[in-house]
N, C-alpha and C positions, 0 to 999 in steps of 0.2 A: 659855642661850647661843644666839644667832642666827647660823646659817651664812650667809655671803655668797658670791655667785657671783663667781669671779675671771673675768678676761677669757678665760683658757684654758678654764674650765668653760663659759662662754657659747659659745665657738667650737665645743666638742665637741657641745654641745646642738644648735647650728645644723646641724652635720654629720649628727647622728643624725636630725634632722627632715628634712633634705634626702634622706637615704638612705631614710627611711620614705616620703616623697612619691614618690621614684623607684620604689620597690617597689610602691607603690599604683598608680602609673601603669602599670607593667608588668603587674600583676595585672589591672587594668581593661582594658588592651589585649588581654591573653590571653583574658579572659572575653568581650570583644566579638568577638574572632576566633572563639572557640568557638561563641558564639551564632550568628554569621553562617554558620558551617559547618553547624551543626545545622539552621538555617533552610533553607539550600540543599538539604540532604539530605532534609528534610521535603518541600520543594517538589518535588524529584525523585520521591519516593515517591508524592506526590499526583498529579503529572502522568502518571506511569506507570500509574496505576490505570485499568484498562479498555483499555489500549493493546494491540492485536493486530496490530501491524505492526512488523517488525524494524527497518526503516529509521527509523521514528519513535522507537523505543526507543533506538537507537544515537545518533540526533541529540540526544535529551534527555540521555543519559549524557555525551556529549562537551561539551555546553553547560555542564553543572554541573561537570564535571571541570576545565575551564579557568577557571571562576569560583573554584573552591576552591584550586587549585594554580596558581601563576603560572609558566607554561612557554612555550617557543616553539611547541610543537605537541602535539596529542593526537589519536590515531587508533584505529580499531578494525579489526582484521583478522579475517575469518571464514573458517573452513575448510569447503570444499565438496568432499566426497570426499577427494582427496589434494591439492587445489589451494587456495592461499590467495588471498583477494581483499580488497582495501581496501574497506571498507563504509561508511566515513565518516571525516572528518578535519576538524580546525580548525587552521589554520596559514596562513602566507603562501603564496601560489600557488607551487607548485614545490618547496616544502620538504618535501612529503610523499613525494617520489619514492623515498626510501630504503626506505620501507615496502613498496614494490612489488618491490624487489630482494631478493636472498638475505639481506641483513643483517636486514631487518625480519621476513622469513618465519622465519629461523632463531631469532630471539629469541622470536617468538610460539610456535613449535614447542617450544622449550625450556620455556616457561612451562606449556604443556599437558602435556608429559611429566612435569615436576616436580609438576604439580597444585598449585602454590603461586606466590605473588607474589614478586618479587625486585627489588632495586635494583642497577644497575651505574653507580656514580659515576665510575669511572675507565675508561670503555669504550675510550678510546684506547689503553690498554695491555693490553686483553684479548687473550689468545693467539689466539682464534678470530675475534673481531669487530673488533679494533683497526684493521687496515688499511682495511677498508671504512668504518669510522666516521670515519677521517681524511678519506677522499674526500668523504663526505657532510656533514662538519662536525657530527657527533653527539658530544657530550661526556659526557653522562650520560643515563640513562633509567630509568624504572620500568615494570615489566611485570606485568600482572594477568591470569591466565587467566580465560576465560569458559566456563562449562559444560564442564569437562574430561571429565565423564562423560555428557554429554547429546548432543542432536542438533545444536543451534545452537552449535557450538564456535568459540572464537575467543580473542582477546587484546586487552586495552585497553593501549595503549602511550602514555606521555607522555615527552617528551624535552626536553633542554636547559632545565633550571630556570633562571629568570632571575636569581635571587640565591642563590648558594651551591650546596650539594649537596642531593640528595633525602634526606629523613629518614624515620625509621620512622613519624612522624606522617603524612607525605605518603602513604606506602604504605598506612597504615591507612585514610585517607580515600578513596583511589582504590579500595581493596578493598571498602569499604562501598558505593561507587557501583556497582562491578561486581556485588556481591551483589544489590543492588536491581534491577539491569538484567537479569542473566542469566536469572532466573526468567521475566521478561516475554518475553525473547527466545525462550526454550524454548517457552512457551505460544504465542507468535506463530508460531513455526516449525511446530508441530503444527497450529495453526489453518489456516495457509496450505496445509499438506499436505491437510487435510480439504477445504479449498475446491477444491484442484486435483482431488481425487477426485470431489467433488460435481459440478464442471464436466464432468469426464470422463463421469460417468454421464448427465448431461443431454445432452451431445453424442451419446452412444451412443443415447439415446432418439430424438433427432432423426434420426440416420442410419437407425435402424430404421423410423421412420415414412416417410421419403423412399424407402426401399428397397421399400416396398409397390408402387410403380409406377415403371417406368423413366422415365416422363415427369416425375416430380418429384424425381429423384435430385439431391441437392445443393441443393434448393430452400431448406430451412430454414437452411442455412449461409449461402447467398447473401443471403437476407432479413435474417439477423442482421448480416451485414457492412454492407449498405445502411443498416439501422436504426442501427447503432452509429456509422457515419460521419455520419449526419444528427444524431444526439445530440451528437456532438463538434462539429459545425458550429454548432449552436445553443447550445454551451457548457454542456451539462448537467454536473453534478458527477460525480466518479468513481463514487460509489455509485449514482447514477442510471443511469450508463452500464452498470454491471454488471447492473442490473435489465433494461435494454433488451436486453443480451446474452442473459440467461436467457429472457426472454419471447420473443425472436426465435427461439431454438432450439426452444422448446416450443409455438410458436403453433399448429402444425398437429397436435399430438399426438393430438387427437381423431379424426384420420383412420384411426387404428388400428381404430376401430370402424365404419369405412365399408367395405362389401364391395368387393373388388378389381374386380368387374365394373362397378361404378359409377366407380371411380377411373380405370380403363383404357378406358372406353367411347369408341370413336373418334368417335362423333357426339354430337349434342345430347342432353342428359339429358331424360327424360320428366318430367312434373310430379311424379309420385310419387318418382322417383329424385332429383329436385332437393330435395324435402322431406327426404329422407334425408341428402343431402350437407350441407344447411344445419344439420344437427344437430351437425356436428363441433366447433364452438366450445364447445357445451354439454358434449359428451362429454369434451373435453379439460379443461374446467373441473372437471367432476365427478371426473376422475381425479387432479387435482392439488390440490383445495381443502383437503385435510387436511394438506398439507405446509406448515408455518407459514412457512418461508422464502419461499414463493411468494405469500403473501397480500398483497393490495394491487396494486401496479403490475404485477408479473409476471402474475398471474391476469387483470388487466384487458386485457393484450395478447392473451392466449389467448382470452378470451371476446368481446372487442369489435372484433377486427381486421377484421371484415367489415361493420361498421356504416358508414353513409354520413352525411355532415353534412346531407343533404337529407331524412333519415328513411327512405330507401328500402332501407336495408341490412338485415342479419339478424345475430343471431336476434331482436332486440327492436325494431328500427325506431327507434332513438334518433336524436335530431337535434342538430347543432351541439355546444355545450358539454356537452350531456347525455352525450356519448360521452367516457369517460375519456381523458386525454391519451395514455396508452400505446397505447390502441386506435387513436387517430387517427394516431399516429406509425407504428405497424406497418402500418397499412392502406396507406400510401404505399410502404413498402419491399416489401410483399407484392404490391401491384398492379404495381409496376415490374418485379419479377422475373417475375411471371406474363405480363406483356406481352412481355418480351424472351426468354422461353423457348419452345421448341417444345412443342406439344401434339398429341395424336393427330389432331385435326381442323383444325390450322393451324400454320403456321411462325411462329416468334417475330419480333417487330418489331425494327427497328433501335433503338439507344439513343436517337437523336435523335427518332424518331417517338414512342417511348414518352414522352419528356419533353414533347413537344407535346401528347399526350393528357392527361398529368397537368395541364398548364397549362390546357388547354381545360375540364377538369372540376373545376378547383380552385374550391372554394366550393359545389359541388353534391355530388360524390362524395367529394372529399378536402378536408381542412383547407387553406384558402387560404394562410395564412402558412407552414405546414410545407412545402407544395408548393413555394413560392417558394424556401425555404431549400434544399430537396432539389435542385431544378433548377439553382440557382446553383452548388451544390457539385459536381454531376455535370458541369456544363459547365466548371468550373475544372480538373477532372481530366484 
């Protein structure tokens, strides 16, 4: 006996097929969304690798948070001692202001104290935050603590979801972003502290050298300022400017090995005394050569800042491009400060006179292009 499909059976089959297609589409869409979220999280992890800057870590976290969860805005508040600071935000201009006021700070503080993430979908009726939320137009928010037990403490806050309320899925995704970011932020914080300590030690070394003679007090700091200003004027990168800063502070370290009687001699140095004085770049180099952070440009400034482009400098008599760039740059800053500072045997020149001397001997004693940039910069100030 052969069963035949009635019209009713056919309609039911069509309904089942339509339902199956819809479920398949929903599953496909969910899988696509999940894949996109995983891809974004992977990209964030990859981009955070090797990052040692808190600002960059925060920027990456916010970019990915706003790509994964569709919201009006997303920001990061960081706690410094007992004060909260907005450290990064993505939203329309002005819509981040609530984070700077008590509402944002209280929400961030609450997340840190709880040591867990939370959602406030009906913030307008919250007993503590409701009134302020109405003023700022905040309807819902999700808050994730950052490093509640660490040094770089803060909170990631997303607000006003564009469609519907925040879900546990949103919370999980933002918590994953926070987990990827907070470790990098902690490492960056500690790295920056180490950098600050390192710079402090370098500055202390420079001050110690300058203190050997009352005539050179402040010399290394001033040379560094002039050199950094020149580096900025010729648009060196941030990392290159940092090397200029270190090299400027350390350029005369070798004078620690020069007798005070020579450094403070009121008259002209004898030939033998001058031979001793000309050893200070080499002494400084030998003192610093085993510190790997100084290898390359920093040591170049220490060793070559008394070379001249005409080959009449010391300690090696290098000419023109043979002199490493850092040596040529520091030579100008060092020369300018030497000319404008008092010495036991003469008074310092005026700024304008020193600039005239630099211009006159550009191409013989100093690098011509760098002198032009330095003189132009000084005259604009």
